[in-house]
N, C-alpha and C positions, 0 to 999 in steps of 0.2 A: 567714340567708337574705337576700337582696338582688334587686335587679332592678326594671327599670321595669314597671309595671302597665299601661299603656296598651296594650290589646290591638290596637289599630290599627298599632302599631308591632312586633309580634312575629309577624305572618302576611303577609309580602311575597309578592308573586307570584313563581312560579319566573323564574329567568332576569332577574332585576332587580338588576343590581350596583349601580346608582345608588342604589336604595333601601337596601340593604345597608350602605351606608356611615354611615345614621343608626341601624341597630340597636343596641341595649345591647348591651354585652358580658357576657353572662349567666356566671356561674361554670361551670367545665364540671363536670359530676358524675363522680366518681371513688368506685367502690364500696368500703366499708370493711369488708364483712363477711368473716368466715372461712369456708373453704369449708364447715364445718359450717353455718353459718348460712346460706349460701347453699342449700344444702340444704334446711334447715328451711323458709327461705322459699318454696321452690318446691313442697313438700309440703303446708305448712299454709296460705300466702297466695296460691297460684298464680302466684307471681312467676317469670317465665321470664327469667333475665339476658340472653338473646339479644334478648328483646323489650322489654326495660325501658323503654329511651328511647322505643321506638315508641308504648308504652303511656302515657307522661308526656306526649308530644306530642298524644296522641289527647285527654287530658283538657284539655291547656292550649288546643287548639282548640274543645272544647266550651265552655269557659268563655267564650272570645272570642265564639262565635258566640251563646251563650245568656246570659251576664250580662256584657257588654264593659264595665259600668260599676261593677263589683263591687268594684273597687279591691284587688285582690289580688296577692300577689307569685306570679310565675309561674315561678320557678327550678325546675329539674328535682328538686333535693332537697326542696324546699317540697312541690311535688305529690305527689312519691313517698312522703310521710307519709300522704298520705289515700287513695292506691291501697293501699298496705299495710293501712291500717285497715280497709278495705272488700273485702280478698281480691282486688283488682284487677277488681272491677266497677265499669265506669266509670261509669254512672248513680248508682250510690249512692256513689261517691267525689266525684262533682260535687256531689250533696246534702249531703254531710259538709262539704264546703268551704263552700259556702253558707250551711249552718246555722252554721258556725264565726264567719263574720262576722256572720250575724243576731244570735247570742248577744251578741258583742261590742257590737253597736249597742243593743241592748235593755236592757241593765243598765248605765248610766253609773256608778252608784255604786261598781261593780267595777272598769270597765275605763278609765274615766278616769284619767289620770296613775298608769297601772300601770307600776311599776318597782320593783325591789328595795329601794332606799332608801326608798320611800315605806312599804314593809310591815316596815321593821327593828323595830319593837317587837313584831311578832307572831312574827317569826324568834327574837329574843332570849328571848321567853317559852318557846320549845321547843314551841309548838303543833303545828308540822308540822316534820319532818325526814325524812331518807332515812338509812336505816342504810348504814353504809360498805362491807358486804359483800354479794354478789348471793346469791340463793338456787341451789340446785341447777340451777333451770332457767334460770340467767343473767338473773333477774329483780330489778330493783332493789324493795326495800320501803320504801315511804313509811308513816312514822309518824306518826299524829296523836293528840293527846293533849287533847280538849277541857276537861279540868279545869285546863289552864293558862291558859285564858282567863278574863279578869275582865272582864265585861260592861261595868261601868263605865268602864274605861279607853278602849275602843273598840268600835265596832258589829261586829256578826257577819260584815258584808260584808268587814271587812279580813282574817279569817281565810281566807274565800273567795278574796281575793286573792292571799293567800300560797299557798294549795293551787294557784290558778291557775299562777302564775308557777314553782314547783316542778314542775309537771307539764310546761310549755313548756320548762323547762331539761331536763329528762329526755328529753323526745321528740326534742331534737337528735340523740340517738344512735341511729346505725341500730339497733345491737343492741336497743335498748328498742323500737324501732319493730316489730320482729321477735319479739321474746320478749314484750312487754308487761311490766306492773307487778303488783305486789301490795300491798294495802294493808292495814297493822294499825292498828287503832284502839282505844284504850285508853280505855274511858268510866268508869274509875275518879272517884268523886266527882261525878259529873254531877247536878246538882240539877234541881230542878224548875224553878226561877227560868231556869237555862240552858236547858233543854230548850222553854222557851216562847219563846224566840227562833227557834227553829227551826222555824217554823210552816209550812203548806201552801205558801204563796207562795215562800218562801226554797226550800223542798224541790223545787219544781217546776223552778224555775230551775236548783239546781245538779244535779239528775238528768238535766236536759235538755241541760247542757253535756256532762256525763260519758258521757251514753249516745248523744247524737247531735249533738254540736256540738264534740268535740275527737277529734283522730286519735290516740288512744291505746288500748290494748288492756288492760282491766283483767281480769285473770285470777282474782282471788281478792280477797275482803274479808273480813278475819279480826277480829271483834269479841271483845275480851275485858275482863274485869271489867265488863260492862253491869249497870248496877242493875235493879230491878224497873221502873223508869221507861221504860227502853229500848224495852220493849212497846208503850209508848205513841208512842215516837220512830218505831220501826219502822213501826207503823200509819200514819203520817203518810208515811213514804217509799213504802212497798211499792206503793200504787197506781199511783205513777209509774214503777215499774221494769218492765223486760221481762223475761220469764220466764227468759232465759239468765242475766241479771245476777242476778236473785233467787236463782238457785240455786246463785251464786258467794258468797253471803253464808254465812259460819261462825260461829255463836256458842258462844262456848268456855267463856263464865262465868269463873269462877276457876280452872277446870282447865289448868294450863299443860302438862300431858301432852297434852291434846287440842290446845293450839295448836302443840306441838312435833311433832305428825303432820302439820301443814301448814307448818310453818316450822323448820327443824332447828335445835336450840339453838346449834351453832357459828358461826351468823350472828346470833344474838340477844344483845341486852345483859343484864347480870345483871337488871336490873328484870323481866325477862320468862323468868327461868330459864335463861339463856344463858350461853354461854363466852367471849363476845368483849369483855368489860369492862363499865365504866360506860358508859351511854347518851350519847354526846358529840354536841352539837349545833353545836359551833363549826365543824367541819370543811365542813358543808354549808352553813351561813350565810355562812361565808367565800367559799365556791365562787359562792353565788348573788349575793353582793353585788359579787363582783369581776365579773360578767357584766353589769352596769348598762350600759355602754356598746353591748355586743352587743343587749341588750333594746332600748335607744333606737334603734337603726339597724333592728332587725328589725320593731319595731312601726310605725315610720315608713314602712314599705312597705305597711302595711295601710290605705289611705286609703278610709273608708267615706263613700258617696255621701250626699248630703245628704236626697235622696228615693230612694224604693223603692216598689215596686208589690206587691201581694199576690202575684204570680207569683214577686217575689224572695224572699219569705219562707216558707222551706220548714218552718221551726220557727216557732210562734207565739211571739213574743218579748214580746207584751204580754199576759201572763195577766190574767184578769178580777180585778182585786185585791179588789173587793168580794166575789166568790165565794170567793176564797181565804179573806178574813177570816171569812165565814160558816163555811167548814170549819174554819178555827182553833178559832173559839167552839165547833164542835160536837166538836172533838178535846180541848178542855181538860178536860172532865170525865173523859175516859177517862185522861188524864195524872196528873190528881189520884189517880183509882183505883189505877192502877200505882204511883204514888208511896207 
């Protein structure tokens, strides 16, 4: 994504040729969707190809009118992500876009110096990767393995940074914008000490980003090899989940047959009873690390203002840390019980 974020330069009055000389040259949007996906987008996302650019311009005008200092990229392709994620509802797409920036502003530990090379140790650990094959619905499968994380090596926020960059890379694809993604989380070996790092404060932040602050459609979350302690972890997460998302969680335990009902063995690695060979993290790591310059350029377009008003903050970025700490203390006995 690229383009000037100054709204005052994007909406000149009609018939002002002298002004047009100063307009930034925005990349011209070219649809890369197949005919089948164009039909799917029309049926599921209310996306009409003949109205697509009109809808993008309408969202751009709303940003310039209501949030002129948001500091966002205004390219067609970038704004289209938010429209698709909210089924071309202008108001909801605008809210999602503002939330996207609010989340980035409100958690500097995650978003400062955010680039692939900065999270290389997380990638090399295999904490998060993307399976090489798509599922039958054309969706990428994001594989998360918390047992690969050693808390003494780096804080939990580094894992969140790696997941965020993975999602940013995936959402660049128009196919992913339409089809969404599937998550496969393997909780084998997750101990009480690791679970204690994922308290209500972190949970609220992460869920807030995934549900309301990022333009991606999460179609299913498959949990496998979850220990008894996961009941405690899920008890922390569930209050922050919307019902629609909560209903997309599938707990399989150690039952690979149950997992295979949701994700076919042909795209799964041997570790999960699949037939696609050993799980290989190198291909995804190389792809993400090779995108360093792209990320630096893309994120440079997202200039966050130094000051904001409550009107700008559609998602509360500053959760009450004391309240969250109190909640965590209340949850710890439950974690110990489940463990």
